[in-house]
mmCIF entry with sequence, helices, sheets and N, C-alpha, C, O atoms, coordinates in Angstrom:
data_MODEL
# 
_entry.id   MODEL 
# 
_entity.id                         1 
_entity.type                       polymer 
_entity.pdbx_number_of_molecules   1 
# 
_entity_poly.entity_id                      1 
_entity_poly.type                           'polypeptide(L)' 
_entity_poly.nstd_linkage                   no 
_entity_poly.nstd_monomer                   no 
_entity_poly.pdbx_seq_one_letter_code       
;(UNK)(UNK)(UNK)(UNK)(UNK)(UNK)(UNK)(UNK)(UNK)(UNK)(UNK)(UNK)(UNK)(UNK)(UNK)(UNK)
(UNK)(UNK)(UNK)(UNK)(UNK)(UNK)(UNK)(UNK)(UNK)(UNK)(UNK)(UNK)(UNK)(UNK)(UNK)(UNK)
(UNK)(UNK)(UNK)(UNK)(UNK)(UNK)(UNK)(UNK)(UNK)(UNK)(UNK)(UNK)(UNK)(UNK)(UNK)(UNK)
(UNK)(UNK)(UNK)(UNK)(UNK)(UNK)(UNK)
;
_entity_poly.pdbx_seq_one_letter_code_can   XXXXXXXXXXXXXXXXXXXXXXXXXXXXXXXXXXXXXXXXXXXXXXXXXXXXXXX 
_entity_poly.pdbx_strand_id                 A 
# 
loop_
_entity_poly_seq.entity_id 
_entity_poly_seq.num 
_entity_poly_seq.mon_id 
_entity_poly_seq.hetero 
1 1  UNK n 
1 2  UNK n 
1 3  UNK n 
1 4  UNK n 
1 5  UNK n 
1 6  UNK n 
1 7  UNK n 
1 8  UNK n 
1 9  UNK n 
1 10 UNK n 
1 11 UNK n 
1 12 UNK n 
1 13 UNK n 
1 14 UNK n 
1 15 UNK n 
1 16 UNK n 
1 17 UNK n 
1 18 UNK n 
1 19 UNK n 
1 20 UNK n 
1 21 UNK n 
1 22 UNK n 
1 23 UNK n 
1 24 UNK n 
1 25 UNK n 
1 26 UNK n 
1 27 UNK n 
1 28 UNK n 
1 29 UNK n 
1 30 UNK n 
1 31 UNK n 
1 32 UNK n 
1 33 UNK n 
1 34 UNK n 
1 35 UNK n 
1 36 UNK n 
1 37 UNK n 
1 38 UNK n 
1 39 UNK n 
1 40 UNK n 
1 41 UNK n 
1 42 UNK n 
1 43 UNK n 
1 44 UNK n 
1 45 UNK n 
1 46 UNK n 
1 47 UNK n 
1 48 UNK n 
1 49 UNK n 
1 50 UNK n 
1 51 UNK n 
1 52 UNK n 
1 53 UNK n 
1 54 UNK n 
1 55 UNK n 
# 
_struct_asym.id          A 
_struct_asym.entity_id   1 
# 
loop_
_struct_conf.conf_type_id 
_struct_conf.id 
_struct_conf.pdbx_PDB_helix_id 
_struct_conf.beg_label_comp_id 
_struct_conf.beg_label_asym_id 
_struct_conf.beg_label_seq_id 
_struct_conf.pdbx_beg_PDB_ins_code 
_struct_conf.end_label_comp_id 
_struct_conf.end_label_asym_id 
_struct_conf.end_label_seq_id 
_struct_conf.pdbx_end_PDB_ins_code 
_struct_conf.beg_auth_comp_id 
_struct_conf.beg_auth_asym_id 
_struct_conf.beg_auth_seq_id 
_struct_conf.end_auth_comp_id 
_struct_conf.end_auth_asym_id 
_struct_conf.end_auth_seq_id 
_struct_conf.pdbx_PDB_helix_class 
_struct_conf.details 
_struct_conf.pdbx_PDB_helix_length 
HELX_P HELX_P1 AA1 UNK A 18 ? UNK A 31 ? UNK A 18 UNK A 31 1 ? 14 
HELX_P HELX_P2 AA2 UNK A 35 ? UNK A 49 ? UNK A 35 UNK A 49 1 ? 15 
# 
_struct_conf_type.id          HELX_P 
_struct_conf_type.criteria    ? 
_struct_conf_type.reference   ? 
# 
loop_
_atom_site.group_PDB 
_atom_site.id 
_atom_site.type_symbol 
_atom_site.label_atom_id 
_atom_site.label_alt_id 
_atom_site.label_comp_id 
_atom_site.label_asym_id 
_atom_site.label_entity_id 
_atom_site.label_seq_id 
_atom_site.pdbx_PDB_ins_code 
_atom_site.Cartn_x 
_atom_site.Cartn_y 
_atom_site.Cartn_z 
_atom_site.occupancy 
_atom_site.B_iso_or_equiv 
_atom_site.pdbx_formal_charge 
_atom_site.auth_seq_id 
_atom_site.auth_comp_id 
_atom_site.auth_asym_id 
_atom_site.auth_atom_id 
_atom_site.pdbx_PDB_model_num 
ATOM 1   N N  . UNK A 1 1  ? -36.401 -27.541 -7.025 1.00 0.00 ? 1  UNK A N  1 
ATOM 2   C CA . UNK A 1 1  ? -34.981 -27.293 -6.910 1.00 0.00 ? 1  UNK A CA 1 
ATOM 3   C C  . UNK A 1 1  ? -34.618 -27.192 -5.426 1.00 0.00 ? 1  UNK A C  1 
ATOM 4   O O  . UNK A 1 1  ? -35.316 -26.537 -4.653 1.00 0.00 ? 1  UNK A O  1 
ATOM 5   N N  . UNK A 1 2  ? -33.548 -27.828 -5.048 1.00 0.00 ? 2  UNK A N  1 
ATOM 6   C CA . UNK A 1 2  ? -33.101 -27.807 -3.654 1.00 0.00 ? 2  UNK A CA 1 
ATOM 7   C C  . UNK A 1 2  ? -32.492 -26.447 -3.318 1.00 0.00 ? 2  UNK A C  1 
ATOM 8   O O  . UNK A 1 2  ? -31.874 -25.804 -4.166 1.00 0.00 ? 2  UNK A O  1 
ATOM 9   N N  . UNK A 1 3  ? -32.675 -26.025 -2.076 1.00 0.00 ? 3  UNK A N  1 
ATOM 10  C CA . UNK A 1 3  ? -32.088 -24.762 -1.638 1.00 0.00 ? 3  UNK A CA 1 
ATOM 11  C C  . UNK A 1 3  ? -30.592 -24.940 -1.418 1.00 0.00 ? 3  UNK A C  1 
ATOM 12  O O  . UNK A 1 3  ? -30.147 -25.987 -0.947 1.00 0.00 ? 3  UNK A O  1 
ATOM 13  N N  . UNK A 1 4  ? -29.815 -23.909 -1.761 1.00 0.00 ? 4  UNK A N  1 
ATOM 14  C CA . UNK A 1 4  ? -28.364 -24.016 -1.562 1.00 0.00 ? 4  UNK A CA 1 
ATOM 15  C C  . UNK A 1 4  ? -28.022 -24.076 -0.072 1.00 0.00 ? 4  UNK A C  1 
ATOM 16  O O  . UNK A 1 4  ? -28.728 -23.518 0.768  1.00 0.00 ? 4  UNK A O  1 
ATOM 17  N N  . UNK A 1 5  ? -26.932 -24.761 0.227  1.00 0.00 ? 5  UNK A N  1 
ATOM 18  C CA . UNK A 1 5  ? -26.456 -24.858 1.605  1.00 0.00 ? 5  UNK A CA 1 
ATOM 19  C C  . UNK A 1 5  ? -25.641 -23.611 1.910  1.00 0.00 ? 5  UNK A C  1 
ATOM 20  O O  . UNK A 1 5  ? -24.716 -23.271 1.172  1.00 0.00 ? 5  UNK A O  1 
ATOM 21  N N  . UNK A 1 6  ? -25.981 -22.936 2.987  1.00 0.00 ? 6  UNK A N  1 
ATOM 22  C CA . UNK A 1 6  ? -25.266 -21.732 3.400  1.00 0.00 ? 6  UNK A CA 1 
ATOM 23  C C  . UNK A 1 6  ? -24.268 -22.110 4.482  1.00 0.00 ? 6  UNK A C  1 
ATOM 24  O O  . UNK A 1 6  ? -24.647 -22.642 5.526  1.00 0.00 ? 6  UNK A O  1 
ATOM 25  N N  . UNK A 1 7  ? -22.995 -21.835 4.234  1.00 0.00 ? 7  UNK A N  1 
ATOM 26  C CA . UNK A 1 7  ? -21.954 -22.199 5.179  1.00 0.00 ? 7  UNK A CA 1 
ATOM 27  C C  . UNK A 1 7  ? -21.636 -21.040 6.114  1.00 0.00 ? 7  UNK A C  1 
ATOM 28  O O  . UNK A 1 7  ? -21.495 -21.239 7.321  1.00 0.00 ? 7  UNK A O  1 
ATOM 29  N N  . UNK A 1 8  ? -21.521 -19.835 5.573  1.00 0.00 ? 8  UNK A N  1 
ATOM 30  C CA . UNK A 1 8  ? -21.106 -18.672 6.357  1.00 0.00 ? 8  UNK A CA 1 
ATOM 31  C C  . UNK A 1 8  ? -22.234 -17.686 6.637  1.00 0.00 ? 8  UNK A C  1 
ATOM 32  O O  . UNK A 1 8  ? -21.989 -16.570 7.095  1.00 0.00 ? 8  UNK A O  1 
ATOM 33  N N  . UNK A 1 9  ? -23.462 -18.095 6.364  1.00 0.00 ? 9  UNK A N  1 
ATOM 34  C CA . UNK A 1 9  ? -24.598 -17.191 6.540  1.00 0.00 ? 9  UNK A CA 1 
ATOM 35  C C  . UNK A 1 9  ? -25.763 -17.978 7.137  1.00 0.00 ? 9  UNK A C  1 
ATOM 36  O O  . UNK A 1 9  ? -25.778 -19.207 7.081  1.00 0.00 ? 9  UNK A O  1 
ATOM 37  N N  . UNK A 1 10 ? -26.731 -17.273 7.704  1.00 0.00 ? 10 UNK A N  1 
ATOM 38  C CA . UNK A 1 10 ? -27.952 -17.882 8.218  1.00 0.00 ? 10 UNK A CA 1 
ATOM 39  C C  . UNK A 1 10 ? -29.135 -17.213 7.542  1.00 0.00 ? 10 UNK A C  1 
ATOM 40  O O  . UNK A 1 10 ? -29.250 -15.988 7.550  1.00 0.00 ? 10 UNK A O  1 
ATOM 41  N N  . UNK A 1 11 ? -30.001 -18.004 6.964  1.00 0.00 ? 11 UNK A N  1 
ATOM 42  C CA . UNK A 1 11 ? -31.185 -17.468 6.292  1.00 0.00 ? 11 UNK A CA 1 
ATOM 43  C C  . UNK A 1 11 ? -32.226 -17.085 7.347  1.00 0.00 ? 11 UNK A C  1 
ATOM 44  O O  . UNK A 1 11 ? -32.470 -17.827 8.299  1.00 0.00 ? 11 UNK A O  1 
ATOM 45  N N  . UNK A 1 12 ? -32.832 -15.912 7.158  1.00 0.00 ? 12 UNK A N  1 
ATOM 46  C CA . UNK A 1 12 ? -33.935 -15.502 8.017  1.00 0.00 ? 12 UNK A CA 1 
ATOM 47  C C  . UNK A 1 12 ? -34.896 -14.659 7.187  1.00 0.00 ? 12 UNK A C  1 
ATOM 48  O O  . UNK A 1 12 ? -34.535 -14.168 6.117  1.00 0.00 ? 12 UNK A O  1 
ATOM 49  N N  . UNK A 1 13 ? -36.089 -14.497 7.671  1.00 0.00 ? 13 UNK A N  1 
ATOM 50  C CA . UNK A 1 13 ? -37.103 -13.720 6.964  1.00 0.00 ? 13 UNK A CA 1 
ATOM 51  C C  . UNK A 1 13 ? -37.460 -12.512 7.798  1.00 0.00 ? 13 UNK A C  1 
ATOM 52  O O  . UNK A 1 13 ? -37.627 -12.602 9.014  1.00 0.00 ? 13 UNK A O  1 
ATOM 53  N N  . UNK A 1 14 ? -37.576 -11.383 7.129  1.00 0.00 ? 14 UNK A N  1 
ATOM 54  C CA . UNK A 1 14 ? -37.957 -10.159 7.815  1.00 0.00 ? 14 UNK A CA 1 
ATOM 55  C C  . UNK A 1 14 ? -38.702 -9.267  6.832  1.00 0.00 ? 14 UNK A C  1 
ATOM 56  O O  . UNK A 1 14 ? -39.021 -9.691  5.721  1.00 0.00 ? 14 UNK A O  1 
ATOM 57  N N  . UNK A 1 15 ? -38.976 -8.051  7.233  1.00 0.00 ? 15 UNK A N  1 
ATOM 58  C CA . UNK A 1 15 ? -39.645 -7.091  6.353  1.00 0.00 ? 15 UNK A CA 1 
ATOM 59  C C  . UNK A 1 15 ? -39.130 -5.692  6.663  1.00 0.00 ? 15 UNK A C  1 
ATOM 60  O O  . UNK A 1 15 ? -38.624 -5.424  7.753  1.00 0.00 ? 15 UNK A O  1 
ATOM 61  N N  . UNK A 1 16 ? -39.272 -4.804  5.679  1.00 0.00 ? 16 UNK A N  1 
ATOM 62  C CA . UNK A 1 16 ? -38.866 -3.408  5.832  1.00 0.00 ? 16 UNK A CA 1 
ATOM 63  C C  . UNK A 1 16 ? -40.044 -2.505  5.514  1.00 0.00 ? 16 UNK A C  1 
ATOM 64  O O  . UNK A 1 16 ? -40.983 -2.909  4.828  1.00 0.00 ? 16 UNK A O  1 
ATOM 65  N N  . UNK A 1 17 ? -39.986 -1.294  6.012  1.00 0.00 ? 17 UNK A N  1 
ATOM 66  C CA . UNK A 1 17 ? -40.998 -0.305  5.655  1.00 0.00 ? 17 UNK A CA 1 
ATOM 67  C C  . UNK A 1 17 ? -40.989 -0.123  4.142  1.00 0.00 ? 17 UNK A C  1 
ATOM 68  O O  . UNK A 1 17 ? -39.928 -0.113  3.518  1.00 0.00 ? 17 UNK A O  1 
ATOM 69  N N  . UNK A 1 18 ? -42.167 0.019   3.560  1.00 0.00 ? 18 UNK A N  1 
ATOM 70  C CA . UNK A 1 18 ? -42.281 0.208   2.110  1.00 0.00 ? 18 UNK A CA 1 
ATOM 71  C C  . UNK A 1 18 ? -41.434 1.378   1.619  1.00 0.00 ? 18 UNK A C  1 
ATOM 72  O O  . UNK A 1 18 ? -40.811 1.301   0.560  1.00 0.00 ? 18 UNK A O  1 
ATOM 73  N N  . UNK A 1 19 ? -41.416 2.456   2.390  1.00 0.00 ? 19 UNK A N  1 
ATOM 74  C CA . UNK A 1 19 ? -40.703 3.665   1.949  1.00 0.00 ? 19 UNK A CA 1 
ATOM 75  C C  . UNK A 1 19 ? -39.176 3.499   1.973  1.00 0.00 ? 19 UNK A C  1 
ATOM 76  O O  . UNK A 1 19 ? -38.465 4.332   1.411  1.00 0.00 ? 19 UNK A O  1 
ATOM 77  N N  . UNK A 1 20 ? -38.668 2.453   2.605  1.00 0.00 ? 20 UNK A N  1 
ATOM 78  C CA . UNK A 1 20 ? -37.224 2.210   2.616  1.00 0.00 ? 20 UNK A CA 1 
ATOM 79  C C  . UNK A 1 20 ? -36.755 1.402   1.410  1.00 0.00 ? 20 UNK A C  1 
ATOM 80  O O  . UNK A 1 20 ? -35.589 1.487   1.024  1.00 0.00 ? 20 UNK A O  1 
ATOM 81  N N  . UNK A 1 21 ? -37.640 0.631   0.822  1.00 0.00 ? 21 UNK A N  1 
ATOM 82  C CA . UNK A 1 21 ? -37.231 -0.318  -0.207 1.00 0.00 ? 21 UNK A CA 1 
ATOM 83  C C  . UNK A 1 21 ? -36.642 0.336   -1.450 1.00 0.00 ? 21 UNK A C  1 
ATOM 84  O O  . UNK A 1 21 ? -35.631 -0.143  -1.964 1.00 0.00 ? 21 UNK A O  1 
ATOM 85  N N  . UNK A 1 22 ? -37.231 1.396   -1.941 1.00 0.00 ? 22 UNK A N  1 
ATOM 86  C CA . UNK A 1 22 ? -36.728 2.027   -3.163 1.00 0.00 ? 22 UNK A CA 1 
ATOM 87  C C  . UNK A 1 22 ? -35.296 2.515   -2.964 1.00 0.00 ? 22 UNK A C  1 
ATOM 88  O O  . UNK A 1 22 ? -34.425 2.254   -3.794 1.00 0.00 ? 22 UNK A O  1 
ATOM 89  N N  . UNK A 1 23 ? -35.054 3.228   -1.856 1.00 0.00 ? 23 UNK A N  1 
ATOM 90  C CA . UNK A 1 23 ? -33.702 3.722   -1.587 1.00 0.00 ? 23 UNK A CA 1 
ATOM 91  C C  . UNK A 1 23 ? -32.729 2.576   -1.324 1.00 0.00 ? 23 UNK A C  1 
ATOM 92  O O  . UNK A 1 23 ? -31.568 2.645   -1.725 1.00 0.00 ? 23 UNK A O  1 
ATOM 93  N N  . UNK A 1 24 ? -33.192 1.531   -0.658 1.00 0.00 ? 24 UNK A N  1 
ATOM 94  C CA . UNK A 1 24 ? -32.334 0.371   -0.393 1.00 0.00 ? 24 UNK A CA 1 
ATOM 95  C C  . UNK A 1 24 ? -31.929 -0.313  -1.704 1.00 0.00 ? 24 UNK A C  1 
ATOM 96  O O  . UNK A 1 24 ? -30.765 -0.662  -1.896 1.00 0.00 ? 24 UNK A O  1 
ATOM 97  N N  . UNK A 1 25 ? -32.892 -0.497  -2.593 1.00 0.00 ? 25 UNK A N  1 
ATOM 98  C CA . UNK A 1 25 ? -32.603 -1.088  -3.900 1.00 0.00 ? 25 UNK A CA 1 
ATOM 99  C C  . UNK A 1 25 ? -31.640 -0.217  -4.704 1.00 0.00 ? 25 UNK A C  1 
ATOM 100 O O  . UNK A 1 25 ? -30.721 -0.729  -5.344 1.00 0.00 ? 25 UNK A O  1 
ATOM 101 N N  . UNK A 1 26 ? -31.849 1.090   -4.671 1.00 0.00 ? 26 UNK A N  1 
ATOM 102 C CA . UNK A 1 26 ? -30.963 2.014   -5.390 1.00 0.00 ? 26 UNK A CA 1 
ATOM 103 C C  . UNK A 1 26 ? -29.547 1.969   -4.826 1.00 0.00 ? 26 UNK A C  1 
ATOM 104 O O  . UNK A 1 26 ? -28.575 1.963   -5.582 1.00 0.00 ? 26 UNK A O  1 
ATOM 105 N N  . UNK A 1 27 ? -29.427 1.938   -3.498 1.00 0.00 ? 27 UNK A N  1 
ATOM 106 C CA . UNK A 1 27 ? -28.114 1.885   -2.865 1.00 0.00 ? 27 UNK A CA 1 
ATOM 107 C C  . UNK A 1 27 ? -27.366 0.623   -3.291 1.00 0.00 ? 27 UNK A C  1 
ATOM 108 O O  . UNK A 1 27 ? -26.185 0.684   -3.631 1.00 0.00 ? 27 UNK A O  1 
ATOM 109 N N  . UNK A 1 28 ? -28.041 -0.496  -3.274 1.00 0.00 ? 28 UNK A N  1 
ATOM 110 C CA . UNK A 1 28 ? -27.411 -1.758  -3.679 1.00 0.00 ? 28 UNK A CA 1 
ATOM 111 C C  . UNK A 1 28 ? -26.971 -1.693  -5.142 1.00 0.00 ? 28 UNK A C  1 
ATOM 112 O O  . UNK A 1 28 ? -25.883 -2.156  -5.484 1.00 0.00 ? 28 UNK A O  1 
ATOM 113 N N  . UNK A 1 29 ? -27.806 -1.126  -5.995 1.00 0.00 ? 29 UNK A N  1 
ATOM 114 C CA . UNK A 1 29 ? -27.467 -1.025  -7.415 1.00 0.00 ? 29 UNK A CA 1 
ATOM 115 C C  . UNK A 1 29 ? -26.310 -0.052  -7.649 1.00 0.00 ? 29 UNK A C  1 
ATOM 116 O O  . UNK A 1 29 ? -25.394 -0.351  -8.415 1.00 0.00 ? 29 UNK A O  1 
ATOM 117 N N  . UNK A 1 30 ? -26.349 1.106   -6.995 1.00 0.00 ? 30 UNK A N  1 
ATOM 118 C CA . UNK A 1 30 ? -25.314 2.123   -7.186 1.00 0.00 ? 30 UNK A CA 1 
ATOM 119 C C  . UNK A 1 30 ? -23.959 1.679   -6.656 1.00 0.00 ? 30 UNK A C  1 
ATOM 120 O O  . UNK A 1 30 ? -22.929 1.943   -7.277 1.00 0.00 ? 30 UNK A O  1 
ATOM 121 N N  . UNK A 1 31 ? -23.955 1.013   -5.523 1.00 0.00 ? 31 UNK A N  1 
ATOM 122 C CA . UNK A 1 31 ? -22.688 0.601   -4.903 1.00 0.00 ? 31 UNK A CA 1 
ATOM 123 C C  . UNK A 1 31 ? -22.238 -0.765  -5.398 1.00 0.00 ? 31 UNK A C  1 
ATOM 124 O O  . UNK A 1 31 ? -21.081 -1.145  -5.219 1.00 0.00 ? 31 UNK A O  1 
ATOM 125 N N  . UNK A 1 32 ? -23.153 -1.505  -6.022 1.00 0.00 ? 32 UNK A N  1 
ATOM 126 C CA . UNK A 1 32 ? -22.896 -2.878  -6.466 1.00 0.00 ? 32 UNK A CA 1 
ATOM 127 C C  . UNK A 1 32 ? -22.519 -3.781  -5.284 1.00 0.00 ? 32 UNK A C  1 
ATOM 128 O O  . UNK A 1 32 ? -21.792 -4.762  -5.438 1.00 0.00 ? 32 UNK A O  1 
ATOM 129 N N  . UNK A 1 33 ? -23.033 -3.422  -4.106 1.00 0.00 ? 33 UNK A N  1 
ATOM 130 C CA . UNK A 1 33 ? -22.852 -4.228  -2.902 1.00 0.00 ? 33 UNK A CA 1 
ATOM 131 C C  . UNK A 1 33 ? -24.141 -5.024  -2.701 1.00 0.00 ? 33 UNK A C  1 
ATOM 132 O O  . UNK A 1 33 ? -25.227 -4.445  -2.702 1.00 0.00 ? 33 UNK A O  1 
ATOM 133 N N  . UNK A 1 34 ? -24.035 -6.346  -2.529 1.00 0.00 ? 34 UNK A N  1 
ATOM 134 C CA . UNK A 1 34 ? -25.242 -7.151  -2.322 1.00 0.00 ? 34 UNK A CA 1 
ATOM 135 C C  . UNK A 1 34 ? -26.034 -6.673  -1.095 1.00 0.00 ? 34 UNK A C  1 
ATOM 136 O O  . UNK A 1 34 ? -25.461 -6.221  -0.105 1.00 0.00 ? 34 UNK A O  1 
ATOM 137 N N  . UNK A 1 35 ? -27.329 -6.783  -1.187 1.00 0.00 ? 35 UNK A N  1 
ATOM 138 C CA . UNK A 1 35 ? -28.194 -6.357  -0.086 1.00 0.00 ? 35 UNK A CA 1 
ATOM 139 C C  . UNK A 1 35 ? -27.859 -7.088  1.206  1.00 0.00 ? 35 UNK A C  1 
ATOM 140 O O  . UNK A 1 35 ? -27.944 -6.499  2.284  1.00 0.00 ? 35 UNK A O  1 
ATOM 141 N N  . UNK A 1 36 ? -27.485 -8.344  1.121  1.00 0.00 ? 36 UNK A N  1 
ATOM 142 C CA . UNK A 1 36 ? -27.150 -9.090  2.333  1.00 0.00 ? 36 UNK A CA 1 
ATOM 143 C C  . UNK A 1 36 ? -25.941 -8.469  3.035  1.00 0.00 ? 36 UNK A C  1 
ATOM 144 O O  . UNK A 1 36 ? -25.892 -8.436  4.264  1.00 0.00 ? 36 UNK A O  1 
ATOM 145 N N  . UNK A 1 37 ? -24.969 -7.977  2.267  1.00 0.00 ? 37 UNK A N  1 
ATOM 146 C CA . UNK A 1 37 ? -23.807 -7.337  2.890  1.00 0.00 ? 37 UNK A CA 1 
ATOM 147 C C  . UNK A 1 37 ? -24.173 -5.975  3.464  1.00 0.00 ? 37 UNK A C  1 
ATOM 148 O O  . UNK A 1 37 ? -23.652 -5.577  4.506  1.00 0.00 ? 37 UNK A O  1 
ATOM 149 N N  . UNK A 1 38 ? -25.064 -5.261  2.789  1.00 0.00 ? 38 UNK A N  1 
ATOM 150 C CA . UNK A 1 38 ? -25.530 -3.985  3.338  1.00 0.00 ? 38 UNK A CA 1 
ATOM 151 C C  . UNK A 1 38 ? -26.275 -4.215  4.651  1.00 0.00 ? 38 UNK A C  1 
ATOM 152 O O  . UNK A 1 38 ? -26.116 -3.449  5.602  1.00 0.00 ? 38 UNK A O  1 
ATOM 153 N N  . UNK A 1 39 ? -27.080 -5.264  4.703  1.00 0.00 ? 39 UNK A N  1 
ATOM 154 C CA . UNK A 1 39 ? -27.792 -5.589  5.944  1.00 0.00 ? 39 UNK A CA 1 
ATOM 155 C C  . UNK A 1 39 ? -26.823 -6.006  7.042  1.00 0.00 ? 39 UNK A C  1 
ATOM 156 O O  . UNK A 1 39 ? -27.023 -5.653  8.204  1.00 0.00 ? 39 UNK A O  1 
ATOM 157 N N  . UNK A 1 40 ? -25.765 -6.758  6.690  1.00 0.00 ? 40 UNK A N  1 
ATOM 158 C CA . UNK A 1 40 ? -24.739 -7.108  7.677  1.00 0.00 ? 40 UNK A CA 1 
ATOM 159 C C  . UNK A 1 40 ? -24.168 -5.841  8.307  1.00 0.00 ? 40 UNK A C  1 
ATOM 160 O O  . UNK A 1 40 ? -24.035 -5.747  9.527  1.00 0.00 ? 40 UNK A O  1 
ATOM 161 N N  . UNK A 1 41 ? -23.834 -4.874  7.463  1.00 0.00 ? 41 UNK A N  1 
ATOM 162 C CA . UNK A 1 41 ? -23.248 -3.626  7.952  1.00 0.00 ? 41 UNK A CA 1 
ATOM 163 C C  . UNK A 1 41 ? -24.228 -2.880  8.861  1.00 0.00 ? 41 UNK A C  1 
ATOM 164 O O  . UNK A 1 41 ? -23.835 -2.346  9.899  1.00 0.00 ? 41 UNK A O  1 
ATOM 165 N N  . UNK A 1 42 ? -25.492 -2.847  8.471  1.00 0.00 ? 42 UNK A N  1 
ATOM 166 C CA . UNK A 1 42 ? -26.504 -2.154  9.275  1.00 0.00 ? 42 UNK A CA 1 
ATOM 167 C C  . UNK A 1 42 ? -26.677 -2.816  10.646 1.00 0.00 ? 42 UNK A C  1 
ATOM 168 O O  . UNK A 1 42 ? -26.785 -2.126  11.660 1.00 0.00 ? 42 UNK A O  1 
ATOM 169 N N  . UNK A 1 43 ? -26.702 -4.142  10.673 1.00 0.00 ? 43 UNK A N  1 
ATOM 170 C CA . UNK A 1 43 ? -26.864 -4.850  11.946 1.00 0.00 ? 43 UNK A CA 1 
ATOM 171 C C  . UNK A 1 43 ? -25.624 -4.659  12.809 1.00 0.00 ? 43 UNK A C  1 
ATOM 172 O O  . UNK A 1 43 ? -25.741 -4.469  14.020 1.00 0.00 ? 43 UNK A O  1 
ATOM 173 N N  . UNK A 1 44 ? -24.436 -4.706  12.205 1.00 0.00 ? 44 UNK A N  1 
ATOM 174 C CA . UNK A 1 44 ? -23.208 -4.460  12.964 1.00 0.00 ? 44 UNK A CA 1 
ATOM 175 C C  . UNK A 1 44 ? -23.245 -3.070  13.608 1.00 0.00 ? 44 UNK A C  1 
ATOM 176 O O  . UNK A 1 44 ? -22.866 -2.912  14.769 1.00 0.00 ? 44 UNK A O  1 
ATOM 177 N N  . UNK A 1 45 ? -23.701 -2.067  12.854 1.00 0.00 ? 45 UNK A N  1 
ATOM 178 C CA . UNK A 1 45 ? -23.806 -0.709  13.400 1.00 0.00 ? 45 UNK A CA 1 
ATOM 179 C C  . UNK A 1 45 ? -24.796 -0.652  14.554 1.00 0.00 ? 45 UNK A C  1 
ATOM 180 O O  . UNK A 1 45 ? -24.547 0.025   15.551 1.00 0.00 ? 45 UNK A O  1 
ATOM 181 N N  . UNK A 1 46 ? -25.918 -1.358  14.428 1.00 0.00 ? 46 UNK A N  1 
ATOM 182 C CA . UNK A 1 46 ? -26.900 -1.387  15.515 1.00 0.00 ? 46 UNK A CA 1 
ATOM 183 C C  . UNK A 1 46 ? -26.335 -2.053  16.757 1.00 0.00 ? 46 UNK A C  1 
ATOM 184 O O  . UNK A 1 46 ? -26.547 -1.579  17.873 1.00 0.00 ? 46 UNK A O  1 
ATOM 185 N N  . UNK A 1 47 ? -25.622 -3.143  16.568 1.00 0.00 ? 47 UNK A N  1 
ATOM 186 C CA . UNK A 1 47 ? -25.032 -3.835  17.715 1.00 0.00 ? 47 UNK A CA 1 
ATOM 187 C C  . UNK A 1 47 ? -24.011 -2.952  18.419 1.00 0.00 ? 47 UNK A C  1 
ATOM 188 O O  . UNK A 1 47 ? -23.936 -2.943  19.647 1.00 0.00 ? 47 UNK A O  1 
ATOM 189 N N  . UNK A 1 48 ? -23.227 -2.209  17.645 1.00 0.00 ? 48 UNK A N  1 
ATOM 190 C CA . UNK A 1 48 ? -22.274 -1.267  18.242 1.00 0.00 ? 48 UNK A CA 1 
ATOM 191 C C  . UNK A 1 48 ? -23.015 -0.163  18.987 1.00 0.00 ? 48 UNK A C  1 
ATOM 192 O O  . UNK A 1 48 ? -22.628 0.221   20.090 1.00 0.00 ? 48 UNK A O  1 
ATOM 193 N N  . UNK A 1 49 ? -24.080 0.340   18.379 1.00 0.00 ? 49 UNK A N  1 
ATOM 194 C CA . UNK A 1 49 ? -24.854 1.414   19.000 1.00 0.00 ? 49 UNK A CA 1 
ATOM 195 C C  . UNK A 1 49 ? -25.392 0.984   20.363 1.00 0.00 ? 49 UNK A C  1 
ATOM 196 O O  . UNK A 1 49 ? -25.396 1.771   21.309 1.00 0.00 ? 49 UNK A O  1 
ATOM 197 N N  . UNK A 1 50 ? -25.835 -0.241  20.458 1.00 0.00 ? 50 UNK A N  1 
ATOM 198 C CA . UNK A 1 50 ? -26.400 -0.727  21.713 1.00 0.00 ? 50 UNK A CA 1 
ATOM 199 C C  . UNK A 1 50 ? -25.386 -1.514  22.533 1.00 0.00 ? 50 UNK A C  1 
ATOM 200 O O  . UNK A 1 50 ? -25.741 -2.222  23.476 1.00 0.00 ? 50 UNK A O  1 
ATOM 201 N N  . UNK A 1 51 ? -24.106 -1.377  22.152 1.00 0.00 ? 51 UNK A N  1 
ATOM 202 C CA . UNK A 1 51 ? -22.986 -1.949  22.893 1.00 0.00 ? 51 UNK A CA 1 
ATOM 203 C C  . UNK A 1 51 ? -23.104 -3.443  23.119 1.00 0.00 ? 51 UNK A C  1 
ATOM 204 O O  . UNK A 1 51 ? -22.782 -3.940  24.198 1.00 0.00 ? 51 UNK A O  1 
ATOM 205 N N  . UNK A 1 52 ? -23.564 -4.158  22.106 1.00 0.00 ? 52 UNK A N  1 
ATOM 206 C CA . UNK A 1 52 ? -23.655 -5.610  22.178 1.00 0.00 ? 52 UNK A CA 1 
ATOM 207 C C  . UNK A 1 52 ? -22.253 -6.191  22.033 1.00 0.00 ? 52 UNK A C  1 
ATOM 208 O O  . UNK A 1 52 ? -21.511 -5.816  21.126 1.00 0.00 ? 52 UNK A O  1 
ATOM 209 N N  . UNK A 1 53 ? -21.904 -7.079  22.901 1.00 0.00 ? 53 UNK A N  1 
ATOM 210 C CA . UNK A 1 53 ? -20.608 -7.763  22.847 1.00 0.00 ? 53 UNK A CA 1 
ATOM 211 C C  . UNK A 1 53 ? -20.796 -9.156  22.293 1.00 0.00 ? 53 UNK A C  1 
ATOM 212 O O  . UNK A 1 53 ? -21.799 -9.807  22.582 1.00 0.00 ? 53 UNK A O  1 
ATOM 213 N N  . UNK A 1 54 ? -19.839 -9.629  21.493 1.00 0.00 ? 54 UNK A N  1 
ATOM 214 C CA . UNK A 1 54 ? -19.898 -11.000 20.965 1.00 0.00 ? 54 UNK A CA 1 
ATOM 215 C C  . UNK A 1 54 ? -19.892 -11.989 22.125 1.00 0.00 ? 54 UNK A C  1 
ATOM 216 O O  . UNK A 1 54 ? -19.198 -11.806 23.126 1.00 0.00 ? 54 UNK A O  1 
ATOM 217 N N  . UNK A 1 55 ? -20.689 -13.041 21.956 1.00 0.00 ? 55 UNK A N  1 
ATOM 218 C CA . UNK A 1 55 ? -20.710 -14.119 22.941 1.00 0.00 ? 55 UNK A CA 1 
ATOM 219 C C  . UNK A 1 55 ? -21.421 -13.693 24.143 1.00 0.00 ? 55 UNK A C  1 
ATOM 220 O O  . UNK A 1 55 ? -21.547 -14.466 25.092 1.00 0.00 ? 55 UNK A O  1 
# 
């Protein structure tokens, strides 16, 4: 099966600490927010924390 074309997203591979996964899965299930959107929010917060500017 061919992989879907992503227009507004970029696919990447990463990993998380084992102890974070259970809570991350629960958060996604409880909020019904996709994990990719939760990760977007987390990265945005990190960029703000380290004062990263667009471009």
